[in-house]
C-alpha positions as CSV (number, residue, x, y, z in Angstrom):
1,M,-18.5,23.3,36.2
2,T,-15.4,21.3,35.2
3,L,-15.2,20.0,31.6
4,T,-13.2,16.8,31.2
5,T,-12.3,15.5,27.8
6,P,-12.8,11.7,27.7
7,A,-9.8,9.5,27.0
8,E,-9.6,8.2,23.4
9,H,-10.4,4.6,22.9
10,P,-7.2,2.6,22.1
11,F,-8.7,1.2,18.9
12,A,-9.5,4.7,17.6
13,T,-5.9,4.9,16.3
14,Y,-6.5,2.2,13.7
15,V,-9.8,3.7,12.5
16,R,-8.1,7.0,12.1
17,I,-5.1,5.5,10.2
18,L,-7.6,4.1,7.6
19,G,-10.1,6.9,7.5
20,K,-8.2,10.2,7.7
21,G,-9.1,11.3,4.1
22,Q,-7.5,10.8,0.8
23,R,-4.3,12.6,1.8
24,G,-4.0,11.6,5.4
25,S,-5.0,8.0,5.4
26,R,-2.8,4.9,4.8
27,G,-2.8,1.2,5.1
28,L,-1.9,-0.7,8.2
29,T,1.5,-2.2,8.7
30,R,1.6,-5.9,9.3
31,E,2.3,-5.3,13.0
32,E,-0.5,-2.7,13.3
33,A,-2.9,-5.1,11.5
34,E,-2.0,-8.0,13.9
35,H,-2.5,-5.8,17.0
36,A,-5.8,-4.4,15.6
37,M,-7.2,-7.8,14.8
38,G,-6.2,-9.1,18.2
39,M,-8.3,-6.4,19.8
40,V,-11.2,-7.3,17.5
41,M,-11.0,-11.0,18.3
42,R,-10.9,-10.3,22.0
43,G,-14.0,-8.1,21.9
44,E,-12.0,-5.0,22.9
45,V,-13.7,-2.7,20.3
46,T,-17.2,-1.2,20.1
47,D,-19.7,-2.2,17.5
48,E,-19.4,1.2,15.9
49,Q,-15.6,0.9,15.6
50,L,-15.8,-2.6,14.2
51,G,-18.3,-1.5,11.4
52,A,-16.1,1.5,10.6
53,F,-12.9,-0.5,10.5
54,L,-14.3,-3.2,8.3
55,M,-15.9,-0.8,5.8
56,L,-12.8,1.4,5.6
57,L,-10.8,-1.7,4.8
58,R,-13.4,-2.8,2.2
59,F,-13.3,0.6,0.5
60,K,-9.5,0.7,0.5
61,E,-9.0,-3.0,-0.3
62,E,-6.8,-4.9,2.1
63,S,-3.1,-5.4,1.4
64,P,-1.1,-8.6,1.7
65,E,0.6,-7.1,4.8
66,E,-2.7,-6.4,6.4
67,L,-4.1,-9.9,5.6
68,A,-0.9,-11.5,7.0
69,G,-1.2,-9.5,10.2
70,F,-4.9,-10.3,10.6
71,C,-4.2,-14.0,10.0
72,S,-1.5,-14.2,12.6
73,A,-3.8,-12.6,15.2
74,V,-6.6,-14.9,14.5
75,R,-4.4,-18.0,14.7
76,A,-3.1,-16.9,18.1
77,E,-6.6,-16.2,19.4
78,I,-8.3,-19.4,18.3
79,N,-5.4,-21.5,19.6
80,A,-6.5,-24.6,17.7
81,P,-5.1,-28.0,18.8
82,E,-2.5,-30.0,16.8
83,I,-4.4,-32.3,14.5
84,A,-2.7,-33.8,11.4
85,V,-4.3,-32.5,8.2
86,D,-3.1,-32.7,4.6
87,L,-5.5,-30.2,3.0
88,D,-7.2,-27.1,4.5
89,W,-10.3,-26.6,2.3
90,P,-12.3,-23.3,3.0
91,S,-15.9,-23.3,1.7
92,Y,-17.5,-19.9,2.1
93,A,-18.9,-18.8,-1.2
94,G,-21.7,-21.2,-2.1
95,K,-22.7,-22.2,-5.6
96,K,-25.4,-20.8,-7.9
97,R,-24.5,-21.8,-11.5
98,Q,-23.1,-25.3,-11.0
99,L,-23.4,-27.9,-8.2
100,N,-20.8,-28.3,-5.5
101,W,-18.6,-30.8,-7.3
102,Y,-15.7,-29.9,-5.1
103,L,-17.3,-32.0,-2.3
104,L,-16.9,-35.1,-4.5
105,A,-13.3,-34.2,-5.1
106,A,-12.7,-33.8,-1.3
107,K,-14.5,-37.1,-0.6
108,C,-12.6,-38.9,-3.3
109,L,-9.3,-37.7,-1.9
110,A,-10.3,-38.8,1.6
111,K,-11.1,-42.2,0.3
112,Q,-7.5,-42.5,-1.0
113,G,-6.1,-41.7,2.4
114,H,-5.6,-37.9,2.3
115,R,-6.8,-36.1,5.4
116,V,-9.1,-33.2,4.4
117,F,-10.5,-30.5,6.7
118,L,-13.3,-28.4,5.3
119,H,-14.8,-25.3,7.0
120,G,-17.5,-22.8,6.0
121,G,-19.4,-19.8,7.2
122,G,-23.1,-20.7,6.7
123,A,-25.7,-19.4,4.2
124,H,-24.9,-15.7,4.3
125,T,-26.0,-14.9,0.7
126,A,-29.5,-15.8,-0.6
127,G,-29.8,-18.0,-3.7
128,R,-26.7,-20.1,-3.2
129,L,-26.1,-23.7,-2.3
130,Y,-23.7,-24.1,0.6
131,S,-21.6,-27.1,1.6
132,E,-23.2,-27.5,5.0
133,A,-26.6,-28.3,3.5
134,L,-25.1,-31.2,1.4
135,L,-22.9,-33.0,3.9
136,A,-25.4,-35.5,5.3
137,D,-26.4,-36.9,1.8
138,L,-22.7,-37.3,1.0
139,D,-21.7,-38.9,4.3
140,I,-19.2,-36.2,5.2
141,P,-19.0,-35.7,9.0
142,L,-20.3,-32.4,10.4
143,C,-18.3,-31.6,13.5
144,H,-18.9,-28.9,16.2
145,D,-15.7,-29.3,18.3
146,W,-12.1,-30.1,17.7
147,Q,-12.4,-33.5,19.3
148,S,-15.0,-34.5,16.8
149,V,-12.9,-33.2,14.0
150,A,-9.9,-35.4,15.1
151,Q,-12.2,-38.5,15.4
152,A,-13.7,-37.9,12.0
153,L,-10.3,-37.5,10.3
154,D,-9.0,-40.6,12.0
155,Q,-12.1,-42.6,10.9
156,H,-13.0,-41.1,7.6
157,N,-10.1,-38.8,6.5
158,I,-12.6,-35.9,6.1
159,A,-14.4,-33.5,8.4
160,F,-16.4,-30.3,8.0
161,M,-16.5,-27.8,10.9
162,P,-18.7,-24.6,10.7
163,L,-16.8,-21.4,11.3
164,A,-19.2,-20.6,14.2
165,A,-17.9,-23.7,16.0
166,W,-14.3,-22.7,16.0
167,S,-14.5,-18.9,15.9
168,P,-17.9,-17.3,16.8
169,R,-16.2,-13.9,16.6
170,L,-15.3,-14.4,12.9
171,Q,-18.8,-15.8,12.2
172,H,-20.3,-12.7,13.7
173,M,-18.3,-10.5,11.4
174,I,-19.3,-12.6,8.4
175,D,-22.9,-12.2,9.4
176,L,-22.6,-8.4,9.4
177,R,-22.8,-8.5,5.6
178,N,-26.6,-8.3,5.8
179,I,-26.4,-5.3,8.1
180,L,-23.6,-3.4,6.4
181,G,-24.7,-4.3,2.9
182,L,-21.2,-5.3,1.7
183,R,-18.8,-8.1,2.2
184,S,-15.8,-7.3,4.4
185,P,-12.2,-8.4,4.5
186,I,-13.2,-11.2,6.8
187,H,-14.7,-13.0,3.8
188,S,-11.1,-13.1,2.4
189,L,-9.4,-13.7,5.7
190,V,-11.2,-16.9,6.5
191,R,-9.7,-18.5,3.4
192,L,-6.2,-17.8,4.6
193,I,-6.4,-18.9,8.2
194,N,-5.7,-22.7,7.8
195,P,-6.5,-23.1,11.5
196,L,-5.0,-26.6,11.8
197,Q,-1.9,-25.7,9.8
198,A,-2.5,-28.3,7.1
199,R,0.3,-29.3,4.8
200,C,-1.3,-27.2,2.1
201,G,-4.1,-24.6,2.2
202,L,-6.4,-24.3,-0.9
203,Q,-7.8,-20.9,-1.6
204,S,-10.4,-19.7,-4.1
205,I,-10.7,-15.9,-4.7
206,F,-13.2,-14.9,-7.3
207,H,-12.5,-11.2,-7.8
208,P,-9.7,-10.4,-10.3
209,G,-6.5,-9.3,-8.8
210,Y,-7.2,-10.7,-5.3
211,Q,-5.5,-14.0,-6.1
212,A,-2.1,-12.3,-6.2
213,V,-2.9,-10.5,-2.9
214,H,-3.7,-13.8,-1.2
215,Q,-0.6,-15.4,-2.7
216,E,1.6,-12.7,-1.3
217,A,-0.1,-12.8,2.1
218,S,0.5,-16.6,2.2
219,R,4.1,-16.1,1.3
220,L,4.6,-13.5,4.1
221,L,3.1,-16.0,6.5
222,G,5.5,-18.7,5.3
223,D,2.6,-20.9,4.3
224,H,2.2,-23.5,1.6
225,A,-0.9,-22.5,-0.4
226,L,-2.5,-22.7,-3.8
227,V,-4.8,-19.9,-4.9
228,I,-7.2,-20.1,-7.9
229,K,-10.2,-18.3,-9.2
230,G,-12.6,-21.2,-8.6
231,D,-16.1,-21.6,-9.8
232,G,-18.4,-19.3,-7.9
233,G,-15.6,-18.5,-5.4
234,E,-15.3,-22.1,-4.2
235,V,-12.2,-24.3,-4.4
236,E,-13.3,-25.9,-7.6
237,M,-11.4,-25.8,-10.9
238,R,-13.4,-25.0,-14.0
239,P,-12.7,-27.8,-16.4
240,D,-13.7,-26.0,-19.6
241,V,-11.5,-23.0,-19.3
242,D,-7.8,-22.4,-18.9
243,S,-6.9,-21.5,-15.3
244,D,-4.0,-19.9,-13.5
245,V,-2.8,-21.6,-10.3
246,L,-0.8,-19.3,-8.0
247,G,1.4,-21.1,-5.4
248,T,3.7,-20.3,-2.6
249,Q,5.9,-22.5,-0.4
250,A,8.8,-21.8,1.9
251,G,8.8,-18.1,1.0
252,T,8.8,-18.6,-2.8
253,S,5.9,-17.9,-5.1
254,W,5.1,-19.3,-8.5
255,T,2.3,-19.4,-11.1
256,E,1.3,-22.1,-13.5
257,R,-1.1,-22.2,-16.4
258,W,-3.5,-25.2,-16.4
259,S,-5.2,-26.0,-19.7
260,A,-8.9,-26.9,-19.9
261,L,-9.8,-30.6,-19.7
262,S,-12.6,-30.0,-22.3
263,N,-12.2,-28.5,-25.7
264,Q,-15.6,-26.9,-25.6
265,R,-17.6,-24.9,-23.0
266,L,-19.9,-27.3,-21.1
267,M,-23.5,-26.3,-20.6
268,K,-24.7,-25.2,-17.1
269,P,-27.9,-26.9,-15.8
270,E,-31.2,-25.1,-15.9
271,Q,-31.6,-25.8,-12.2
272,L,-29.4,-27.3,-9.4
273,D,-30.5,-30.7,-8.1
274,P,-28.3,-31.6,-5.1
275,A,-29.4,-35.3,-5.5
276,Q,-27.3,-35.3,-8.7
277,L,-24.1,-35.2,-6.5
278,R,-24.8,-38.5,-4.9
279,S,-26.0,-40.1,-8.1
280,V,-22.7,-39.2,-9.8
281,W,-20.7,-40.4,-6.8
282,T,-22.4,-43.8,-6.9
283,K,-22.1,-44.0,-10.7
284,T,-25.9,-44.1,-11.0
285,T,-25.8,-41.2,-13.4
286,S,-23.1,-39.3,-15.2
287,D,-22.4,-35.6,-15.6
288,A,-19.8,-34.4,-18.1
289,Y,-19.1,-31.1,-16.4
290,G,-19.2,-32.4,-12.8
291,E,-17.0,-35.3,-13.3
292,L,-14.3,-33.2,-15.0
293,A,-14.6,-30.6,-12.4
294,A,-14.1,-33.1,-9.6
295,Q,-11.0,-34.6,-11.4
296,A,-9.5,-31.1,-12.1
297,T,-10.1,-30.1,-8.5
298,M,-8.4,-33.3,-7.2
299,A,-5.5,-32.6,-9.4
300,L,-5.1,-29.2,-7.9
301,A,-5.1,-30.6,-4.4
302,L,-2.6,-33.3,-5.4
303,R,-0.4,-30.5,-6.9
304,G,-0.5,-28.9,-3.5
305,L,0.6,-32.2,-1.9
306,G,3.7,-32.4,-4.0
307,L,2.9,-33.9,-7.4
308,E,3.8,-32.2,-10.6
309,Q,0.9,-31.1,-12.8
310,D,0.8,-34.0,-15.3
311,E,1.2,-36.6,-12.6
312,A,-1.4,-34.9,-10.4
313,Q,-3.9,-35.0,-13.3
314,Q,-3.2,-38.7,-14.0
315,R,-3.6,-39.6,-10.4
316,A,-6.8,-37.7,-10.1
317,Q,-8.3,-39.6,-13.0
318,Q,-7.3,-42.9,-11.3
319,Y,-8.8,-41.8,-8.0
320,W,-12.1,-40.9,-9.7
321,Q,-12.3,-44.2,-11.6
322,A,-11.7,-46.0,-8.3
323,R,-14.2,-44.0,-6.2
């Protein structure tokens, strides 16, 4: 009987780099990360390898170099068309303490002629209110292909596209959360991708310390991006606390401190009523927290489009009054 040792799978190298114990393991270089994610995106790995890879990265915590490499690979594989966009607006966290006021900010910016592309990954965590469930009531187009996105942007200056429509592979990895029991680096990665290469990418990272990681990854990619710790993980400024805004453009990084718009902490509602969003938009009712949150978030976006902080806040207030 002849015993033949099977050939090692090409992706095993990357699992081994990450998982060879406390002394033998290391992070991936940017080039290794790009090659590894390219294999993942093309389906060239087994389910076992994918689970091990994602959880080893989760345990180690991804580096800026790894995120930049992953992002480059995803951009190459999705091969999105050229569609002019001002703001890339990821929406993946969902809200549970406050309503999704960032949607009113995006809608208000669109009304003023700024082209806004929103994208999200579905309801992957129970008990949260996600953007996709609110679009119809706010008259924000839900698109399932790039042609529809282009038409919506031309007609309304705003479009939302589910992640599953432009990258089923990434959506599959997001959905593994309920199988693996933990979030993976993909939850961070989707905020970086900016698939249409908008003039500015907005990113919200909730966990402390990760904002600087995303800022550095964006710098390595040469992107123009703003990173905040938004409410609940969404791109929404909290108007009743001071906030740090981390930016990067043309290879240069900076940080600004933004003061709260309210001198006191504003109460959160006892329960979330999505109908309140439209009522505030149509000026049927008012909401102290929500209206300030929308204005602060608009100011953030306008900062990303080139205005200085004071001017951005003044312009946001004008936009809100003219909605």
